[in-house]
N, C-alpha and C positions, 0 to 999 in steps of 0.2 A: 533535630533538623527539620525545618518546616519546608515542605516541597510544594504546597498548594495554597492553603487557606490565607496565609499572610503574605506570600510572595506574589500573588496575583491580585491586584486591587479590583474592587467591584467596578464594572464598566460605568463610565460617565453617562452613556446613553446606550440604548439597545437598537439594533438595526432590524427592522421588520423585513423579512425575506419572503413572506407568505408561508403557506403551509402545504403539506402533502398529506394524503390519506395514510400512506404507509410505504414501506419498501421491503423487498426481499433481496438478500445477498447470497449468491451461490459461490461457494469456495471452489473456484476452478482449480487452483493450485496455490498453496501457501508455502510449499517447500522450495525456497529459493535455492537451497543446496541440501544435500542428503546427509552429509557427515560434517558435524561442527569442527572436529579436529582437523580434517583435511582442509576445510575452508580457512581456518585460522592459521594453520601451519604454512599453507601456500602464500597467504597474504604476508606473513612475517618474513618468509624467505625472500620476498621481492621488495622489501623496503617498509613493510608495516602499514599502518593506517594512513600515513602521509603520502604513500605512493599513488601514482595515477593508476586507476583500474585498467587502463589500456597498456600498462607496462608490466603487468603480472601475467606469467604463464600459467593460467588457471587450468585445473584438471577438469576437462570437459565431462568426464564421467560423473563428476560430482555436481554438475550444473542442472538445475531444475527451473524454478521460476515462481514468481508471485503474480497472480492475476485473479480478479473477482468480477463477477457479472452482477450489476446492481439493477434491479427492476423497480422503478419508482411509479407508484400510483399517484397521479396528481389530484388536486382537489376536485377537478371536474370528472374524474374517473379514467381519463386517458393514461396510458402507460408509456414510459420512456425507459430506454435501456442505456446504461452507462457501463462501458468496459473500463475497469480500473487496472492499469498496467498490463504489460505484455510478456512477462517472464524473461527467461534467459536463453535456454537451449531450444533452438527452433524445432528440433525433432520432438522434444518433450511437449512443446506448446502445440505443435500440429496434432499430437495425440490428444491433448487436453481439449482443444477446440472441437475436434471431431467427436469426442466423447459426449460433450455437452451440446453439440449442435451449434456452437458459436460460429463456426466457419460458414454454415449455411445462413445464419442470421446476418453475418457481415455481407455475404454475397447478395442477399435480398434487401440490403439497406435497412435492416431492423435494429441495428445498433446506432443510436443517435449520436454518440460521441465517445471518444476515448479520453479519459483523464489520466495523464502520466503523473504519478505522485512525485517521482524524482528520477534522476538519470542513472541510478545504480544499475549495474549489470544484470542483477536478478529481477529487475523490474522493467527493463527496457530492451536489452539486447535481443529478445525474441520478437522484435517489432515486425520482421518480415512475415511471421506466421499470421499476423492480422492484416497487414497491408496487401498481401497477395490475394485476399478475398475482397478488400475494399480500399484501394489506394486513395480514394477521396474522402475517407473518414475524417470527420472534424476532430481535431486534437487540441486539448489544453495541456500545456507542458510548462515547467518552470523556465522563466526567461534567463536563467543562469547557466545555460548550456555551454559546453566547450565545443570547439570546431569538430572534434571527433564525433560528438553526439549528433550534431546537426548533419554531418556527412552521412552517418548511418541512417538518419531519418529521411533526408531529402535527396541523397545521391546514391549511386550504386557502389557503396563503400564496402570494403572488407578490411578488417583490422586484425593484426597479428602481433605477437610478442616473441621475444627470443628467450629461451630457457637457459639455465646455467650450463648446459652442454652445448650451447650455440645453435640449437635447433629452432626452427621457426614453428610457433604454435598458433594455430588459427584460434582467434577469439570470438569473432562475430562477423556477420555480413548481412547485407540486405540488397537483393536484386530488384526490389520493387519500391522505387522512391515514392515518398508521400506527395500527393498532388492536391490535397484538399486544404481546407482552412486550418491554419495553425495559429493558435492564440498563445503567445508567450507571456505567461503570467508574472506579475510583480507584486510586491507587498502592498502597493497602493490600491490594487484592485481596479475595477472599472468605475468610472465616474468618481474616483477618489474615495470610494466607499469602504475600501479595505478588502472587498470580496468581489468575485465574479458570480453572476446569477444566471446560469444557463436555462433554468426552468423555475417557475414559481415554487417556492418552498425549498429550493436547493441552492447552496452556496459553495464556492470553492475559494479557499484562502491559501495564498502562497506565503510561507514563512521563509524568509531569507536567512537561513542558518547554515553554518559550515558543517559538512558531513565527511566522514572518513572516505578515503580513496579518491580524493580531489573531486568531490561532488559538492554542490551547494544548492540549497533551496528545495523545499518540499511543498507540494499541494496537499491540502487536507479538505475533505468534503464534509459538509454539514447539511442535515435534513431536518426541517422542523415538522414533526409529525403532529397533526392536529390533536389537541386535547391530551397529548402525552409529553411533548417536549423535544429537545434537540438530540439527534443521533450524530455522533462523530465517527467518520470512517477514514481510516488511515492506510497508507502503504507500509511505512516503517516507523512512523512516529518519531522521527529524528528531532522535531522541534521540542519534544518533551511533553509528557502528560500534563503538567501544570499549564504550559502555554496553550496547548490544544484545547483543553477543557475550559481554560480561561476565556479563550476566544468564543467558545460555544455559549458561555454565559452572557456574551454581548449580543446574542441574536434572539429574535422572538421575545418571549417572556423570560428567557434565561434559565428555564427548567431543563435539567439534564435527564434525558430518558435512557440513553445507552451509548455504547460505542462498539466498534468492530475493527479488527485488523492487528497489525504489528505495533506494539507499544515500545519497542526498543528498550527493554529492561535487562533481564538476565539472558543476554543474546547468546552467549556460548555456555549457558547454564552455570554461570558464576553468580554468587550472591554478594550483595552489598548491604551493610547494616541499615542504610537509609531507606531501603525498600520496605522495611517494616512501617516507617512513618508514612510512606506513600500509600500503602495498603489501608492504613487507618484513615487517612485523609480522603481517599477515593471512596471508601465505605461511607463516610459521613456525608458525601454529596448526594446520596439517595438515588443513584441510578438503578434502573430496574433490570437491565441486561448488559452484560459485558461479554462480547465475543472476542476471544484472544487467539492469536496464532502467530506464525512467522517469527519475528524477532522479539516477541514478548518474552519468550523463554518459558519452557514447561515448569521450571523451578518456581518462578514468580507466580505463574497462574495457579499451580497446585497450592502454594502457600496462601494466596489470596482466597481461593475457594474454601480452604480450611478455616479461614478467619472471617468468613461470612459475606464475602463479595458475591454479587449475583452472576457468577460465571456460567455462561451458557455451555452446556456439555455437548461434545461432539459424539461421533459414533465410530464404528470400525470400518466405515466405507473407505477410508484411506488405504486399507489393506487390499482393496480391489484394484488399485492403481499398480502399475508395473514395479514401482519403487516407492519407498517411504523413508521418512527421517529416522535416523538411528536414535534420536532423542525422544521419539514417541513412546508414551507409556499407556497403560490400561486405565489411567485416571480420566481420560477423555476430557481434560480441561481445555484442549484446543478444539476449535472448529477447524478440522483438518480437511484434507483433499476429499471432495465429494459431499461435504456437509453443506447445509443451508441454514439461514437464520432470518426471521422476519421481525420487523419493528412496526 
């Protein structure tokens, strides 16, 4: 089974997006949830992957969140900060932002923009934790939002579901409506280029793909690091590794330097035979760094590291957080909570 080389044609042309000197990614939190079994069982009990995420009585004790802080050094030496996603549980995100000083950065206007990768609960429902520090924060978000999503973002919304015992279960809420610039992204990009270019050397591409739990569309970030190549940064990687890296080949000179984030592979630590093909094909691309976490799956990352992929190792810093994933192992193949990586 070919997952990359023959399934993604070489781009007919390459788009010059400029270059950056480099970037640093701080892993604020990659544990969207803490226990895979609880997450999967709850989803299946309320209709499975096809159900609306707003109709599932989620276990709030299992809710964490995904968020990263990206510090980009532009070609002229100036720095820009991008917040990628806002997690799920507001209490967890309040702790995370305070730990990293992101709350103070937001208050001082030092976060230039928020890129919402997609509207999934573990990437978006913690939005209040960011907006209460800067309600005018510029946001790029997929233009495939449902009314419930926009209400949570722009209104004083509270969402709840009913559990199997007839009880009302609080899902999420936001008492600080967004007042700033909102760019709803589409696959056509700005100026019909296919991407949005917030800063020189930086591009955001929206992939209009169906995602489980009645969510559609995901933004992926690309950074062209001078003399090194393209870095792909994802929230969940729902478009698929071939599509995301294929798009990177159409930027700059097409060289692939590295990637970071959730790659949506062995999500609940289940293995598929085609993952072996993907490991071989990604290895042949010659990337120098792969920072894996979140929905990549520890199983895939461990196998990929054994087979020679340049997996950037994490540390034990995740153990200094109040909770951590039950899937975590001593292999450190994830860049986990508290870790950082530079490109």
